[in-house]
C-alpha positions as a printed NumPy array, in Angstrom:
array([[-112.931,   26.287,  -47.637],
       [-111.96 ,   22.886,  -45.99 ],
       [-114.174,   20.122,  -45.025],
       [-113.801,   16.822,  -42.829],
       [-113.659,   13.746,  -45.17 ],
       [-117.023,   12.213,  -46.219],
       [-116.864,    9.402,  -43.391],
       [-117.121,   12.225,  -40.905],
       [-119.786,   14.103,  -42.266],
       [-122.273,   13.408,  -39.53 ],
       [-120.02 ,   13.285,  -36.424],
       [-119.917,   17.038,  -35.416],
       [-122.938,   19.255,  -34.815],
       [-124.07 ,   22.261,  -32.666],
       [-126.761,   21.625,  -30.11 ],
       [-128.195,   23.827,  -27.407],
       [-125.35 ,   26.043,  -27.327],
       [-122.468,   23.683,  -27.585],
       [-120.463,   22.225,  -30.374],
       [-120.652,   18.316,  -29.997],
       [-118.559,   15.705,  -31.73 ],
       [-120.508,   12.509,  -31.845],
       [-122.752,   10.59 ,  -34.197],
       [-125.532,   10.503,  -31.813],
       [-127.834,   13.059,  -30.223],
       [-129.369,   12.495,  -26.842],
       [-133.068,   13.402,  -26.356],
       [-135.573,   12.53 ,  -23.532],
       [-138.051,    9.704,  -24.313],
       [-140.799,   12.254,  -24.134],
       [-139.27 ,   14.898,  -26.36 ],
       [-141.962,   16.034,  -28.69 ],
       [-139.51 ,   16.341,  -31.417],
       [-138.746,   12.898,  -31.221],
       [-142.274,   11.716,  -30.509],
       [-144.118,   13.884,  -33.12 ],
       [-141.573,   15.619,  -35.419],
       [-142.388,   18.726,  -33.324],
       [-139.575,   20.874,  -34.828],
       [-139.095,   23.665,  -37.49 ],
       [-136.218,   23.757,  -39.7  ],
       [-134.349,   25.27 ,  -42.479],
       [-131.584,   24.152,  -44.858],
       [-129.438,   26.721,  -46.448],
       [-126.113,   26.905,  -48.562],
       [-123.448,   29.09 ,  -47.334],
       [-121.784,   30.946,  -50.123],
       [-118.117,   32.356,  -49.957],
       [-118.136,   31.283,  -46.331],
       [-120.4  ,   34.012,  -45.348],
       [-123.726,   34.245,  -43.891],
       [-124.021,   37.907,  -45.237],
       [-123.638,   36.739,  -48.86 ],
       [-126.821,   37.469,  -50.739],
       [-127.291,   33.8  ,  -51.738],
       [-126.678,   32.405,  -48.325],
       [-129.675,   34.901,  -47.452],
       [-129.297,   34.178,  -43.637],
       [-132.024,   36.731,  -42.737],
       [-134.615,   35.183,  -44.946],
       [-133.947,   31.701,  -43.438],
       [-133.994,   33.053,  -39.863],
       [-137.225,   35.145,  -40.576],
       [-138.979,   32.232,  -41.813],
       [-137.946,   30.053,  -38.872],
       [-139.217,   32.939,  -36.555],
       [-142.568,   33.137,  -38.393],
       [-143.292,   29.579,  -37.845],
       [-142.239,   29.562,  -34.2  ],
       [-144.561,   32.518,  -33.448],
       [-147.306,   30.718,  -35.471],
       [-147.006,   27.671,  -33.231],
       [-146.451,   29.79 ,  -30.004],
       [-142.999,   28.087,  -29.462],
       [-139.783,   29.737,  -28.056],
       [-137.542,   31.777,  -30.341],
       [-133.939,   31.181,  -29.887],
       [-131.364,   33.756,  -29.376],
       [-130.232,   34.829,  -32.828],
       [-126.753,   35.537,  -31.857],
       [-126.14 ,   31.946,  -30.413],
       [-127.681,   30.615,  -33.576],
       [-125.346,   32.414,  -35.762],
       [-122.463,   31.393,  -33.588],
       [-123.336,   27.728,  -34.049],
       [-123.846,   28.292,  -37.907],
       [-120.448,   29.991,  -38.177],
       [-118.596,   26.958,  -36.48 ],
       [-120.643,   24.308,  -38.609],
       [-120.034,   26.296,  -41.932],
       [-116.322,   26.23 ,  -41.467],
       [-116.559,   22.469,  -42.27 ],
       [-119.655,   22.204,  -44.474],
       [-121.338,   24.448,  -47.17 ],
       [-124.792,   23.154,  -46.134],
       [-126.368,   23.722,  -42.951],
       [-129.548,   22.306,  -41.487],
       [-130.872,   24.548,  -38.738],
       [-133.546,   22.869,  -36.481],
       [-135.388,   24.485,  -33.578],
       [-137.344,   22.44 ,  -31.001],
       [-140.554,   23.895,  -29.223],
       [-138.587,   25.084,  -26.215],
       [-136.105,   26.902,  -28.504],
       [-133.129,   24.455,  -28.457],
       [-131.227,   24.806,  -31.698],
       [-129.63 ,   21.852,  -33.501],
       [-127.33 ,   22.729,  -36.366],
       [-125.992,   19.873,  -38.675],
       [-123.881,   20.155,  -41.935],
       [-123.216,   18.27 ,  -45.022],
       [-121.498,   18.534,  -48.304],
       [-122.818,   19.438,  -51.72 ],
       [-123.904,   16.451,  -53.866],
       [-121.113,   15.116,  -55.929],
       [-123.159,   15.137,  -59.074],
       [-124.88 ,   18.693,  -58.611],
       [-123.195,   20.152,  -61.633],
       [-124.207,   17.414,  -63.857],
       [-127.881,   17.531,  -62.637],
       [-127.886,   21.193,  -63.223],
       [-126.612,   20.616,  -66.748],
       [-128.379,   17.758,  -68.06 ],
       [-131.704,   17.66 ,  -65.565],
       [-133.129,   14.873,  -63.864],
       [-136.06 ,   12.445,  -63.965],
       [-139.16 ,   12.851,  -61.617],
       [-142.245,   11.054,  -60.894],
       [-145.796,   12.026,  -59.602],
       [-146.816,   10.749,  -56.334],
       [-150.307,    9.914,  -55.077],
       [-152.372,   12.517,  -53.474],
       [-152.179,   11.352,  -49.933],
       [-148.536,   12.024,  -49.761],
       [-149.178,   15.665,  -49.14 ],
       [-147.001,   17.61 ,  -46.739],
       [-148.387,   18.397,  -43.21 ],
       [-148.594,   22.131,  -42.62 ],
       [-147.257,   22.908,  -46.121],
       [-146.737,   26.475,  -45.233],
       [-144.191,   25.706,  -42.603],
       [-141.012,   23.546,  -42.866],
       [-141.512,   21.097,  -39.965],
       [-139.784,   18.143,  -38.755],
       [-142.824,   16.095,  -39.725],
       [-141.454,   15.529,  -43.162],
       [-142.519,   11.738,  -43.62 ],
       [-144.716,   12.363,  -46.623],
       [-141.902,   14.17 ,  -48.602],
       [-139.378,   11.535,  -47.525],
       [-141.554,    8.623,  -48.582],
       [-142.312,   10.43 ,  -51.92 ],
       [-138.598,   10.887,  -52.552],
       [-137.97 ,    7.166,  -51.498],
       [-140.606,    5.778,  -53.621],
       [-139.342,    7.834,  -56.666],
       [-135.866,    6.101,  -56.437],
       [-137.632,    2.741,  -56.824],
       [-138.455,    3.965,  -60.293],
       [-135.081,    5.161,  -60.875],
       [-136.261,    8.971,  -60.658],
       [-134.181,   11.315,  -58.647],
       [-137.179,   13.694,  -57.614],
       [-140.979,   13.17 ,  -56.761],
       [-143.693,   15.789,  -57.608],
       [-146.453,   16.109,  -55.072],
       [-149.899,   16.461,  -56.273],
       [-153.33 ,   17.332,  -54.76 ],
       [-156.521,   15.429,  -54.988],
       [-157.378,   16.939,  -58.23 ],
       [-154.086,   15.986,  -59.712],
       [-152.585,   19.409,  -59.792],
       [-148.793,   19.654,  -59.442],
       [-147.671,   21.416,  -56.145],
       [-144.046,   21.138,  -55.438],
       [-141.33 ,   18.624,  -55.447],
       [-140.252,   16.407,  -52.515],
       [-137.209,   18.929,  -51.862],
       [-138.261,   22.22 ,  -53.68 ],
       [-140.582,   24.442,  -55.733],
       [-141.586,   24.132,  -59.399],
       [-140.832,   26.189,  -62.362],
       [-142.135,   25.933,  -65.797],
       [-141.531,   27.993,  -69.101],
       [-144.237,   28.5  ,  -71.601],
       [-145.954,   31.263,  -73.605],
       [-142.912,   33.519,  -73.104],
       [-143.081,   33.602,  -69.361],
       [-142.19 ,   31.591,  -66.236],
       [-144.843,   29.796,  -64.259],
       [-144.874,   28.539,  -60.694],
       [-147.716,   27.213,  -58.352],
       [-149.168,   29.796,  -55.979],
       [-148.656,   29.544,  -52.191],
       [-152.557,   29.22 ,  -51.718],
       [-152.463,   25.75 ,  -53.134],
       [-150.722,   24.424,  -50.23 ],
       [-146.912,   24.629,  -50.937],
       [-143.771,   25.68 ,  -48.958],
       [-142.894,   29.241,  -49.456],
       [-139.376,   28.511,  -50.456],
       [-136.484,   30.816,  -49.88 ],
       [-134.905,   30.363,  -53.222],
       [-138.535,   30.65 ,  -54.949],
       [-138.987,   34.087,  -53.238],
       [-135.467,   35.265,  -54.414],
       [-136.035,   34.207,  -58.076],
       [-139.333,   35.709,  -58.171],
       [-138.095,   38.993,  -57.078],
       [-135.015,   38.818,  -59.43 ],
       [-137.116,   37.98 ,  -62.318],
       [-139.608,   40.685,  -61.723],
       [-136.844,   43.071,  -61.425],
       [-135.732,   41.951,  -64.876],
       [-139.109,   42.666,  -66.037],
       [-139.513,   38.969,  -66.812],
       [-143.066,   37.881,  -66.312],
       [-143.964,   35.194,  -63.623],
       [-147.37 ,   33.761,  -63.288],
       [-148.412,   31.994,  -60.17 ],
       [-151.14 ,   29.636,  -61.307],
       [-152.218,   26.081,  -60.374],
       [-150.532,   23.489,  -62.41 ],
       [-153.316,   21.663,  -63.861],
       [-152.934,   18.536,  -66.166],
       [-153.577,   20.806,  -69.37 ],
       [-151.066,   23.589,  -68.159],
       [-148.105,   21.056,  -67.778],
       [-148.629,   19.478,  -70.944],
       [-147.797,   22.82 ,  -72.553],
       [-144.485,   23.6  ,  -70.869],
       [-141.323,   23.589,  -72.93 ],
       [-139.17 ,   23.214,  -69.935],
       [-139.541,   22.767,  -66.155],
       [-137.248,   22.839,  -63.124],
       [-137.044,   22.49 ,  -59.425],
       [-135.427,   24.943,  -57.162],
       [-134.223,   25.123,  -53.586],
       [-131.596,   26.845,  -51.603],
       [-129.034,   24.049,  -51.986],
       [-129.403,   23.037,  -55.537],
       [-130.268,   26.397,  -56.903],
       [-132.243,   25.276,  -60.023],
       [-132.172,   21.828,  -61.668],
       [-134.104,   21.197,  -64.738],
       [-136.461,   18.192,  -64.902],
       [-136.342,   16.349,  -68.407],
       [-138.896,   13.641,  -67.72 ],
       [-141.901,   13.214,  -65.526],
       [-143.383,    9.556,  -64.966],
       [-147.126,    9.495,  -64.724],
       [-149.57 ,    6.719,  -64.31 ],
       [-150.674,    7.517,  -67.812],
       [-147.339,    7.884,  -69.302],
       [-144.35 ,   10.194,  -69.435],
       [-143.945,   13.805,  -70.169],
       [-140.722,   15.037,  -71.738],
       [-139.184,   18.411,  -71.292],
       [-136.065,   20.323,  -72.794],
       [-133.336,   20.418,  -70.043],
       [-131.096,   22.324,  -72.415],
       [-133.635,   25.019,  -72.998],
       [-132.147,   28.638,  -73.559],
       [-134.208,   29.992,  -70.813],
       [-132.266,   28.211,  -68.176],
       [-129.221,   30.495,  -68.96 ],
       [-131.412,   33.432,  -68.267],
       [-132.465,   31.962,  -64.828],
       [-128.959,   31.129,  -63.894],
       [-127.947,   34.661,  -64.281],
       [-129.248,   35.146,  -60.833],
       [-126.346,   33.108,  -59.513]])
């Protein structure tokens, strides 16, 4: 697969049925997407330059978009046109961000994989806990109102952390600013349940199904302060980075350390 040079990463996109080469997007001043973040989006990684690849999982991403649009009573875009735009952008970039406006307009942008992704997958990253007020709006849907997650990630970088963990009012861990949480203890995997207010991640769903097919137990339980202290290893997952271990979590009361080289990650990576 060939890509544009990094300086051109943002200068081509698909918008409302057209391929556009520009670094700007023109919206009316009363567009609800601009004023209120009234959009839904999904971010997917294209494997082997194919939307049909099981890891690309186009259908799951499209179905989640469609479900949110139906919930909000917004217009559903034509899937064929959406695929047309995705196919054009994915010839240049392995990561696609597909955004849908309330009236059905589609906007597809692309970007490259992080340069240090392999290193993060191998050695893990540091994360920090956020304050409870930085919860995501409408957590069951991936909307353009992503300010809380962006602030959480931005604040984390000030502590030299690469990821942020969102928490609820009781201090229970929910998800990271970019993905879902996984933990290993007592011989099984643990992940927070959807009912606590987290995004139903596509990669989370894929991994849960695969682990269950392998007859590996996955427990969906709230991540309380006592539970997280007992994890041997933890990680974050999403459709772009796959699964990345977290070796350190910065808390107001100190740090928690986890093993990013735990043998269980070899098992999890078997999915990929």
